[in-house]
A tleap script that builds the chain and sets N, CA, C and O, in Angstrom:
source leaprc.protein.ff14SB
mol = sequence {
  NMET VAL MET ALA TYR LEU ALA LEU ALA ALA
  ALA GLY VAL ALA LEU VAL CYS TRP GLY PHE
  PRO ALA SER HIE ARG LEU ARG LYS PRO PHE
  ASP ILE LEU ALA ALA LEU ALA VAL LEU ALA
  GLY VAL ALA CYS PHE LEU LEU GLY THR LEU
  LEU THR VAL ALA PRO HIE PHE PHE LYS CGLY
}
set mol.1.N position { 0.728 -1.270 -0.242 }
set mol.1.CA position { 0.112 0.016 -0.231 }
set mol.1.C position { 1.330 1.253 -0.010 }
set mol.1.O position { 0.921 2.414 -0.032 }
set mol.2.N position { 2.273 1.099 0.123 }
set mol.2.CA position { 2.905 2.307 0.595 }
set mol.2.C position { 3.210 2.913 -1.113 }
set mol.2.O position { 3.068 4.067 -1.517 }
set mol.3.N position { 3.667 1.684 -1.896 }
set mol.3.CA position { 3.862 2.231 -3.119 }
set mol.3.C position { 2.434 3.142 -3.634 }
set mol.3.O position { 2.855 4.165 -4.173 }
set mol.4.N position { 1.368 3.124 -3.644 }
set mol.4.CA position { 0.241 3.498 -3.966 }
set mol.4.C position { 0.324 5.164 -3.074 }
set mol.4.O position { 0.120 6.239 -3.640 }
set mol.5.N position { 0.586 5.039 -1.955 }
set mol.5.CA position { 0.820 6.641 -1.444 }
set mol.5.C position { 1.649 7.315 -1.957 }
set mol.5.O position { 1.416 8.447 -2.381 }
set mol.6.N position { 3.136 6.555 -2.032 }
set mol.6.CA position { 3.963 7.090 -2.919 }
set mol.6.C position { 3.374 7.648 -4.360 }
set mol.6.O position { 3.527 8.838 -4.638 }
set mol.7.N position { 2.854 6.959 -5.055 }
set mol.7.CA position { 2.295 7.038 -6.445 }
set mol.7.C position { 1.449 8.396 -6.249 }
set mol.7.O position { 1.671 9.355 -6.987 }
set mol.8.N position { 0.555 8.448 -5.320 }
set mol.8.CA position { -0.327 9.825 -5.131 }
set mol.8.C position { 0.354 10.964 -4.497 }
set mol.8.O position { -0.281 12.019 -4.497 }
set mol.9.N position { 1.756 10.962 -3.846 }
set mol.9.CA position { 2.576 12.052 -3.794 }
set mol.9.C position { 3.282 12.176 -5.187 }
set mol.9.O position { 3.265 13.307 -5.673 }
set mol.10.N position { 3.740 11.444 -5.718 }
set mol.10.CA position { 4.423 11.772 -6.966 }
set mol.10.C position { 3.205 12.484 -8.089 }
set mol.10.O position { 3.508 13.360 -8.899 }
set mol.11.N position { 1.899 11.952 -7.953 }
set mol.11.CA position { 1.072 12.661 -8.873 }
set mol.11.C position { 0.806 13.991 -8.495 }
set mol.11.O position { 0.763 14.938 -9.281 }
set mol.12.N position { 0.595 14.058 -7.056 }
set mol.12.CA position { 0.578 15.558 -6.474 }
set mol.12.C position { 1.972 16.456 -7.052 }
set mol.12.O position { 1.739 17.584 -7.486 }
set mol.13.N position { 3.242 16.015 -7.057 }
set mol.13.CA position { 4.108 16.855 -7.710 }
set mol.13.C position { 4.186 17.186 -9.043 }
set mol.13.O position { 4.677 18.189 -9.561 }
set mol.14.N position { 3.686 16.302 -9.505 }
set mol.14.CA position { 3.800 16.250 -11.144 }
set mol.14.C position { 2.407 17.599 -11.640 }
set mol.14.O position { 2.443 18.479 -12.500 }
set mol.15.N position { 1.501 17.276 -10.816 }
set mol.15.CA position { 0.349 18.320 -10.828 }
set mol.15.C position { 0.925 19.763 -10.759 }
set mol.15.O position { 0.664 20.522 -11.692 }
set mol.16.N position { 1.786 20.251 -9.592 }
set mol.16.CA position { 2.273 21.446 -8.971 }
set mol.16.C position { 3.227 21.689 -10.364 }
set mol.16.O position { 3.187 22.697 -11.069 }
set mol.17.N position { 4.106 20.481 -10.572 }
set mol.17.CA position { 5.023 21.281 -11.743 }
set mol.17.C position { 4.154 21.807 -13.240 }
set mol.17.O position { 4.407 22.801 -13.920 }
set mol.18.N position { 3.263 20.954 -13.420 }
set mol.18.CA position { 2.545 21.264 -14.359 }
set mol.18.C position { 1.688 22.878 -14.566 }
set mol.18.O position { 1.524 23.685 -15.482 }
set mol.19.N position { 1.266 22.736 -13.020 }
set mol.19.CA position { 0.136 23.905 -13.010 }
set mol.19.C position { 0.869 24.995 -12.867 }
set mol.19.O position { 0.510 25.858 -13.669 }
set mol.20.N position { 1.915 25.388 -12.055 }
set mol.20.CA position { 2.530 26.511 -12.063 }
set mol.20.C position { 2.881 27.357 -12.965 }
set mol.20.O position { 2.902 28.578 -12.806 }
set mol.21.N position { 3.221 26.670 -14.116 }
set mol.21.CA position { 3.707 27.443 -15.449 }
set mol.21.C position { 2.481 27.548 -16.468 }
set mol.21.O position { 2.251 28.414 -17.312 }
set mol.22.N position { 1.759 26.390 -16.128 }
set mol.22.CA position { 0.589 26.733 -17.157 }
set mol.22.C position { -0.585 27.822 -16.361 }
set mol.22.O position { -1.379 28.441 -17.070 }
set mol.23.N position { -0.598 27.923 -15.409 }
set mol.23.CA position { -1.628 28.830 -14.812 }
set mol.23.C position { -0.786 30.372 -15.167 }
set mol.23.O position { -1.426 31.334 -14.744 }
set mol.24.N position { 0.331 30.683 -15.761 }
set mol.24.CA position { 0.626 31.852 -16.098 }
set mol.24.C position { 0.516 31.700 -17.506 }
set mol.24.O position { 0.027 32.725 -17.980 }
set mol.25.N position { 0.782 30.794 -18.422 }
set mol.25.CA position { 0.930 30.690 -19.480 }
set mol.25.C position { -0.504 30.662 -20.435 }
set mol.25.O position { -0.567 31.098 -21.585 }
set mol.26.N position { -1.635 30.041 -19.669 }
set mol.26.CA position { -2.982 29.667 -20.741 }
set mol.26.C position { -3.769 31.001 -20.707 }
set mol.26.O position { -3.431 32.027 -20.117 }
set mol.27.N position { -4.645 30.837 -21.293 }
set mol.27.CA position { -5.621 31.876 -21.440 }
set mol.27.C position { -6.529 31.898 -20.599 }
set mol.27.O position { -6.716 30.945 -19.842 }
set mol.28.N position { -7.347 33.123 -20.574 }
set mol.28.CA position { -8.027 33.369 -19.162 }
set mol.28.C position { -9.012 32.155 -18.424 }
set mol.28.O position { -8.919 31.902 -17.223 }
set mol.29.N position { -9.930 31.480 -19.312 }
set mol.29.CA position { -10.455 30.775 -18.307 }
set mol.29.C position { -9.897 29.443 -18.181 }
set mol.29.O position { -10.739 28.622 -17.820 }
set mol.30.N position { -8.751 28.986 -18.366 }
set mol.30.CA position { -8.257 27.770 -18.445 }
set mol.30.C position { -7.251 28.119 -17.492 }
set mol.30.O position { -6.890 27.117 -16.875 }
set mol.31.N position { -6.589 29.292 -17.098 }
set mol.31.CA position { -5.600 29.535 -15.979 }
set mol.31.C position { -6.308 29.128 -14.584 }
set mol.31.O position { -5.607 28.580 -13.734 }
set mol.32.N position { -7.579 29.360 -14.337 }
set mol.32.CA position { -8.085 28.749 -13.314 }
set mol.32.C position { -8.077 27.478 -13.062 }
set mol.32.O position { -8.019 27.072 -11.902 }
set mol.33.N position { -8.141 26.552 -14.254 }
set mol.33.CA position { -8.129 25.205 -14.048 }
set mol.33.C position { -6.755 24.666 -13.652 }
set mol.33.O position { -6.519 23.749 -12.865 }
set mol.34.N position { -5.830 25.469 -14.402 }
set mol.34.CA position { -4.399 24.960 -13.778 }
set mol.34.C position { -4.264 25.744 -12.579 }
set mol.34.O position { -3.792 24.969 -11.747 }
set mol.35.N position { -4.390 26.597 -12.183 }
set mol.35.CA position { -4.545 26.843 -10.738 }
set mol.35.C position { -5.320 25.924 -9.430 }
set mol.35.O position { -4.958 25.744 -8.268 }
set mol.36.N position { -6.388 25.505 -10.096 }
set mol.36.CA position { -6.807 24.362 -9.228 }
set mol.36.C position { -6.268 23.252 -9.109 }
set mol.36.O position { -6.277 22.592 -8.070 }
set mol.37.N position { -5.581 22.827 -10.480 }
set mol.37.CA position { -4.497 21.719 -10.317 }
set mol.37.C position { -3.527 21.832 -9.309 }
set mol.37.O position { -3.224 20.979 -8.474 }
set mol.38.N position { -3.052 22.998 -9.463 }
set mol.38.CA position { -2.034 23.109 -8.566 }
set mol.38.C position { -2.610 22.969 -6.957 }
set mol.38.O position { -1.907 22.379 -6.137 }
set mol.39.N position { -3.664 23.432 -6.639 }
set mol.39.CA position { -4.237 23.395 -5.660 }
set mol.39.C position { -4.337 21.794 -5.275 }
set mol.39.O position { -3.982 21.359 -4.179 }
set mol.40.N position { -4.936 20.884 -6.467 }
set mol.40.CA position { -5.253 19.608 -6.053 }
set mol.40.C position { -3.891 18.518 -5.931 }
set mol.40.O position { -3.819 17.495 -5.251 }
set mol.41.N position { -2.829 19.139 -6.863 }
set mol.41.CA position { -1.594 18.616 -6.413 }
set mol.41.C position { -1.142 18.853 -4.837 }
set mol.41.O position { -1.100 17.836 -4.145 }
set mol.42.N position { -0.831 20.001 -4.274 }
set mol.42.CA position { -0.647 20.076 -2.921 }
set mol.42.C position { -1.374 19.177 -2.162 }
set mol.42.O position { -0.788 18.399 -1.409 }
set mol.43.N position { -2.797 19.190 -2.284 }
set mol.43.CA position { -3.306 18.565 -1.565 }
set mol.43.C position { -3.159 16.807 -1.674 }
set mol.43.O position { -3.474 16.159 -0.675 }
set mol.44.N position { -2.773 16.228 -2.663 }
set mol.44.CA position { -2.435 15.073 -2.898 }
set mol.44.C position { -0.643 14.744 -2.645 }
set mol.44.O position { -0.035 13.694 -2.436 }
set mol.45.N position { -0.300 15.841 -2.749 }
set mol.45.CA position { 1.440 15.509 -2.061 }
set mol.45.C position { 1.085 15.732 -0.665 }
set mol.45.O position { 1.971 15.206 0.010 }
set mol.46.N position { 0.187 16.275 0.096 }
set mol.46.CA position { 0.446 16.361 1.379 }
set mol.46.C position { -0.288 15.182 1.906 }
set mol.46.O position { 0.075 14.749 3.000 }
set mol.47.N position { -1.194 14.647 1.333 }
set mol.47.CA position { -1.952 13.237 1.912 }
set mol.47.C position { -1.260 11.738 1.449 }
set mol.47.O position { -1.373 10.635 1.985 }
set mol.48.N position { -0.475 12.170 0.196 }
set mol.48.CA position { 0.446 11.073 -0.071 }
set mol.48.C position { 1.937 10.851 1.023 }
set mol.48.O position { 2.530 9.805 1.290 }
set mol.49.N position { 2.175 12.061 1.417 }
set mol.49.CA position { 3.234 11.874 2.192 }
set mol.49.C position { 2.954 11.648 3.828 }
set mol.49.O position { 3.777 11.298 4.674 }
set mol.50.N position { 1.685 11.923 3.990 }
set mol.50.CA position { 1.075 11.352 5.290 }
set mol.50.C position { 0.927 10.357 5.791 }
set mol.50.O position { 1.157 9.958 6.933 }
set mol.51.N position { 0.435 9.808 4.728 }
set mol.51.CA position { -0.059 8.278 4.313 }
set mol.51.C position { 0.968 7.397 4.342 }
set mol.51.O position { 0.839 6.241 4.744 }
set mol.52.N position { 2.336 8.031 3.802 }
set mol.52.CA position { 3.625 7.256 3.445 }
set mol.52.C position { 4.149 7.027 4.951 }
set mol.52.O position { 4.319 5.872 5.344 }
set mol.53.N position { 4.389 8.057 5.743 }
set mol.53.CA position { 4.854 8.144 6.966 }
set mol.53.C position { 3.842 7.570 8.231 }
set mol.53.O position { 4.203 7.290 9.374 }
set mol.54.N position { 2.742 7.504 7.775 }
set mol.54.CA position { 1.726 7.428 9.290 }
set mol.54.C position { 0.848 6.260 8.349 }
set mol.54.O position { -0.174 6.826 7.963 }
set mol.55.N position { 0.871 5.462 8.069 }
set mol.55.CA position { -0.129 4.609 6.978 }
set mol.55.C position { -1.925 4.405 7.782 }
set mol.55.O position { -2.998 4.378 7.178 }
set mol.56.N position { -1.691 4.296 9.225 }
set mol.56.CA position { -2.674 4.172 9.588 }
set mol.56.C position { -3.409 5.491 10.238 }
set mol.56.O position { -4.234 5.461 11.151 }
set mol.57.N position { -3.005 6.449 9.674 }
set mol.57.CA position { -3.501 7.994 10.474 }
set mol.57.C position { -5.122 7.995 10.676 }
set mol.57.O position { -5.547 8.205 11.812 }
set mol.58.N position { -6.089 7.752 9.545 }
set mol.58.CA position { -6.910 7.779 9.827 }
set mol.58.C position { -7.733 6.917 10.423 }
set mol.58.O position { -8.943 7.115 10.308 }
set mol.59.N position { -7.253 5.787 11.179 }
set mol.59.CA position { -8.194 5.105 11.687 }
set mol.59.C position { -7.978 4.928 13.047 }
set mol.59.O position { -7.746 3.847 13.587 }
set mol.60.N position { -8.066 6.118 13.645 }
set mol.60.CA position { -8.440 6.065 15.190 }
set mol.60.C position { -7.412 5.598 15.747 }
set mol.60.O position { -7.391 5.434 16.967 }
savepdb mol mol.pdb
quit
């Protein structure tokens, strides 16, 4: 299961790496989607890192 969490963190990094330049490069309605991708990427990276370090974090 740790590999899935690492993949989630890697996908988050990929979204952030794509979204930062794209939010400045794309036209007006599409730059918002890129900015939301950055937000989702940060959330995925943090969640993947948390679950990699503490796999049973959400199991009380």
